[in-house]
N, C-alpha and C positions, 0 to 999 in steps of 0.2 A: 522555335519551339519553346513549350514552357518548360521549364526547370524545377527540381525539388532539391533540396540541400539533405544529404546524407549525413546522418550525426556521425562525429569521430566515435571511434571504439578500438579497445585493444583487441587483435587477433591471436588468437591463441596458436602456438607452433606446433602443429600436428607431428612432425617428422624432421630430422634432419639427416642427409645423404649425401655421399661422394657424387654421385651424379642422378639426376633427376631426368627422366625420358617422359614426355607430354604426348600422348597419342599412341594406342597400342597398335595401330595398322602394322603393314608390312617394315616400310621404314622405322617404326618404335621399338616393334619386337627386335629387328635387327641390332639396332642402338644398344638395345637393354641388354642382350646377350652378350654382344660384344664388349661392352663394359665390365660385365659381370665376370666375363671369361679372363678380364684382365685383371681382375683383383679387386674391383671397386664395388662398393654397396652401393646398389642400385635400385631405385625406386621408379617403377614402371604404371604411369597414371593414365587412365582412359576414361573417358566421359558414358561409354555405354556399358552394358553388361557381360561384355566378352572381348577378347583380344581379337585382332584378324584384320580389322580395318574394312577395305574394300573386298577383300575375300568373303569374310564371315557376315559383314554386316550390311552389303551390296549385293554380293552374290556372284562377282566376277571369279570365275573359276582357275585360269590358267595362268602362272607368275610369267610363262614364258610360250606364249600362244606364237610368236615369230619365229621359234627355234627351227631351223632346217640342217641339211647334210653338213654345210660349212660355215654355220655360225660360230664365230668366237666369242666365248663370253668369259666371265671375272671370276666365276665359280664361288667361292665362300658360302655364306648364310645361304645363298639363293638356291644353290645347289643343295645344300644340307638341309634347308626346311622342305623342298620339295620331295627330298627322299625321306625325310622323316613323316611326312603327310602318306607317302605311298606305303611305308611300312607299317604304318597303323591301319591299312585299307581303307584309307580316305582319298584316295584317287582312283581315275581311270584315265584310258588312254585319251589325250586331247584331240579333238576330231583332225583338226588341219596342219598339225605339227609334229615335231620329234621332241614333245613335252607331255607334262600330265595335268589332267583336270583336277581340279581339287575340289571334294565335297565340301560346301560351304558350311554346311551344320557339324560336320566331324571336326572340320578345321577348329572351330571354337575349342574341343578336347584336345586335337594335337596341340593349340597355341598355350592352353592351359600346362601342358605337359612341358613344352620348352621354356616356360617361364620358370616354373617349379624347379625342374632340372638343372637350371642354369644358377639358381639361388638369388633369382630377383625378388623383390618386395612386390606385389601386386597391389594396386588398388583401382579397382571397379566404380563405376556410377560417380565418379567425381571430375568436375568440371573445371579447367584451370580459368579464373575469370579476371586475375590481373598479374602483372609482373613486378617483381620487387625489385629495384633498381637504387643502387647507389654509386654517385660518381661515374655513371656510365658502366658500372659492371652488375650484372644481373646476379642477385643473391637467392633467388627462388620465386616462387609464385603462391598466390591468394587462390584459393580454391572455394567453389560452392557444392554442397552435397547435402544429403539427408543429416549428415553431422553437422551441418552449418556452416560457417563462414572458418577457414583453417588455414593455417599459413604451412607451406612445406620448404624448406631451406636446403640449398645445394651448393657444393662447390661448382659444380658446372651442370649447366640446362641444356638439354636437347629438344629443340621445336620439333617435333612430328605430327603436327596437326593437319599437315597438307595445306593449311590456308594461311600459315606464318601467323596463326593467331598471337604467340607469345611474343615474337619478335616485333609485331604492330603494338602490342600491349607495353613492350618495353622501350618504344619510340625508335627501334631500328627504321631505317627508310625502307621502303618497297614500292613495287610498280603493279600496276594492277590494269588491264585492258578495258576499254570501255563497256559497258554490259553488252551493246548489240554486238561486239567483237568477239566477247567469251564462247570459248567451245561450250556444246549444248551439254546440260546434265541428263543422267537417265535414271529412268525408274526401272529396274530390272525387276523381273518376276519368272515364276517357273508354273508351269502346269503338269497336271497329272492326266489318265484317261488317253495317251496318246497310243496310236498303233504304230510302234515302232517301224514294223517291216512296210505297212503300206506307204508312211512318210518316206521312208528311204528308197523305194522304189520311184515316187515321186521327183524326189531328188535327183535319184540318177535318170531318170528316162523324160522328165520333163523340163524341170528346175535347170538344172545343169549348171551351178553355181560355179563361178571364177571372181577373182579379184576383179578383174575386169567390171563387175556388175556392180561395185561400190561407185562408179561413176555413171550413175543411172538418173533416174527423175527426181530421186529424193537428196542426192548429193553430187557435187561437183568434184572431183578428186583427178589428182594428178598421180597416176600411179607409174611406179618404176616398169618400164617393159619386161624386164626379167620376170615380175611377178603375175604380170597379166592372165596366163593360163593357169595357174596353178588353182585347186579347188579352195574355195572358201564357202563357208556354210552362211551364206547370205541370201536374206529371201526380202523384196519389197513388191514384188508385182500384186500378189494377192491383196494388199492392202491398198494401193492404188486403185486397184479395180474396185473395191469394197466402196471406195470414197467417191470414185467417178460415179458409181451405181446409186448414190446414197444410202447405203447399205450403213454404213457409220458415218460421222461427221468428220469434217478436216477442220481443226481448230488453229487458229494463229499460232505461230510459233513452236508449233509441236509437228515433229516427223514421226511417222509409223514406218520402220523397216530396218533392217539389220540384221543380226546374226544369232544363232541358236548354238548352244554348247554339247552336253551331256544328252543322250537319250537312252534310258536305261530299258534293260526287259520288262521291268515291272510297269512301264508307260509312263515314265516321268521325261520331261524337257525342261533342263534347266537352264539357268543364264541367258533366258531370252531378253537379248539386248536391244528392244526393238523401239523402245520410246525416249525419244530424244527431244528435250524442253530445251530451245534456244531464249537468249536473251533473260538469263538468270545470273545474278550474281549471288554465289551460295554464302557471302559474308553478311547478306541483307535478308532478315528473319523474314519481311514481307516477301520477298522473292522464293524463299525456301518453303513458304507454306504454299502459296501458289502451284508451285512446281510438284510438291509432294501430292497436294490433291488431284491436280489435273492429270497428272503421272498415272495415279493409279486409275482414275476414268478411262484413260486411254488405253491403259493394259487391258483392261475389261473391253474395249471396243476390238483391239488386236484380238483377242480371243474369239470374238464373236464372228471376225472377219476368217480366222482360220477354222473354225467351227465349219462355215459356210464353203470357203474356196479352198481350203487346203486338205488333200486325200491323208488320212490317218489323224487327223485333227478334229473329226466331224464330233467327237464325244469329249474332245477335251475340255478341262475345267481349270480354274485356278487352283493352284499347290500353295504358293506363297508370294507375298510382294518383299523384296528386299528391304531391310530394316531403316535404311535411309537412302537417300537419293546418293547415284555415282557422280561426282564431280572431277572435271577434268582440268580446270583451269580458275585460279582465282589470284591471291596476292603471290608475287614472287620478290624474295628479298633483294637486295642492291648489294651484292656482296663484294668480297675484295676481287673477284673476276667475275666478268660476265661472259658467261657461254654464248657462243653464237651459231647461226645456221652455217656459217663457213666452218666452223671447228666440228660441228657432228656430221657434215658432209664430205669432208676433206682429211679424215683421219687425225686430228689434232692429237699433237702430244704436247706435255707438260711436265715440269721437273717435279712439281707437287702433287702427281698422279696419285689418286686413290683407289684406282681400279679402271679396267676397261667396260666398253659398253659396246654392242655392235651396231652397226650403221643400222639403224631401225628408227625410223619416222613415222608416226601415225597421229594425225591431225592437221586442222587447218588447211585442209583442201590438199594434203601431201601424202601419199604413202609410200614408203622405202621398204623393202623387205631386206633381211640380213642374208642373203644368197651368196654371197662373194668371199665371207670371210673377212672383211674391212670393219674398222672398229675404231672409236676413237677413245682417247683417255679423258677421266674426269678430276680436275684440280679440285685439291684441299679446299682452294681460296674461294668456289663457288659455294661452299657450305658456311661461310664465314660473314656475319651480317657486319656493315658497316655502322661505327659508331657504339655498339654496345659489345662489351668483351665477356668472356667466358660462356657466351651463348652459341651454340651451332645449331643450323638449320638444316634437315635431312628431308628426302622424300621429293614430291613434285613443287615444293615451293623454294628450290635452291635458286641461284643466281643464273639468268639467262633470258635469251629472248624468245619469242612464240615457236619459231621453228624448233632450236633449241630443247624448249619444253615439250615439245611433241616428241622426243626422243626420252629426256631424263623422267618426264612423269610416269612411265610404265614402271609395273611394280619391280621388275627385275632388278631396274637401277635404281627405285625408293630404297630396296635392300641392300644395295652395294654401297649409297650415301648415308645410310643408316649405320652400318656397320662401321664404316670410317669414321662417323661421328662418334660413335661410341668408343672407338679405340683412340680417337685423338683427345677424347674428354680425358682417358684414363692416363694416357701419356703426358698430357700436360700437368695433371696432380702428381704424378710420380717424379715429374721433372721440376715441379715448382714455377712453372710458366704458365701464362695465360693461354687461352685457345687461339688467340692471334698471334701468338710466338712460339706455338708448339714446333718440338722437333720433327721436320719431315723427315728426315733419315730415321728417327726411332720409331714415327708413325707408320712409315713404310715397311719398317723390319717388322713391325707388330701385324699390320696386315698379311703380309706373306705369310708369318707364321700362324695366322689363322688361315690359310689356304686360300687368299686373294690374290688373282693375277692383276698385277699393277702395270705391266708393261708388255 
């Protein structure tokens, strides 16, 4: 590949802060709120024009769609964020669980309020392009925006990009599966003009979907027997029929079939999680470009198929696409501890636990629902990258193998690790230690104070 030489230049320092959180999705919101509540000057940087990440930008509605009667959770900001959205009229009952479906558009406003009420300094439309590192200690980041190339310096940096962008820029080691092994990305979309009553009758009398349907023609899933007979809003037969009859095309590496979420009395069907695009590396702009364009094409094919084959959707039309693709898997840091399949399936316990998470696994051909009260503990060390200090990683890019990732990638666990990272950053600053040497006792005491269950 040819190269060009960029001229050296002085980068103006735009801001200095105690804690800099990069990425305003569920983990980033939690990290920033937790840090601010511990008294830190906190700046939250987001590349898009709203906070909320996979909720507001992708359109995934439920933080805890896995929740059932016996599910045991950590609480903390996961519960608070859900309750805050509900109090603002931004939720409805989630269709398959004991949780709330969050209105993606209203959550943009809810997230703004969470940030403002916590005293966090927000910065939107700003992309972190490089890490500033001295002697293996992160000092801040260089950003690109309409304001040009500017630097933000911080005592602690929390990478909540989802893709471990900052850790990678800083030189922290990470792993990433081969492209053909990465979990698919999704183009989410919503429809209007749906006859709710007719569709619900079709679901009740004809479709009769359960979790057992997840192991169908489109997907091969190993499903826990305890969850097989439970209702799941899963639909694939109309799309397979439409493709077999030549009504819509079948494209390589793209599967149509999945789940829906909220059906409004006004005729909206939201979080249509139906378009799965495989063989996509979301850290590659060529792959991203292809997936965005083909995802939208196939969403319209899906609507065309539903118009013809799904009662209640005869007059449905597109309401909106998600602002960006929903990504399940990319980089994962090599942390001080590597969570394993054995850990998440066998109730692992750790002395440096920063919270519990239900025995819930979704991905890589495995579905286990948390129906028995079992849970594992998340160790702080999984958030701490090797080689680079005063940098923490939260969300789906923490350290672990592929099956463990299918547990901790989910939104509520991202919130949990975000809250832990925000508190750990604050505790390390207060005690004058690095994030690698933070007082675990002090961290756990602060987590409990912020109503997180750690054991």
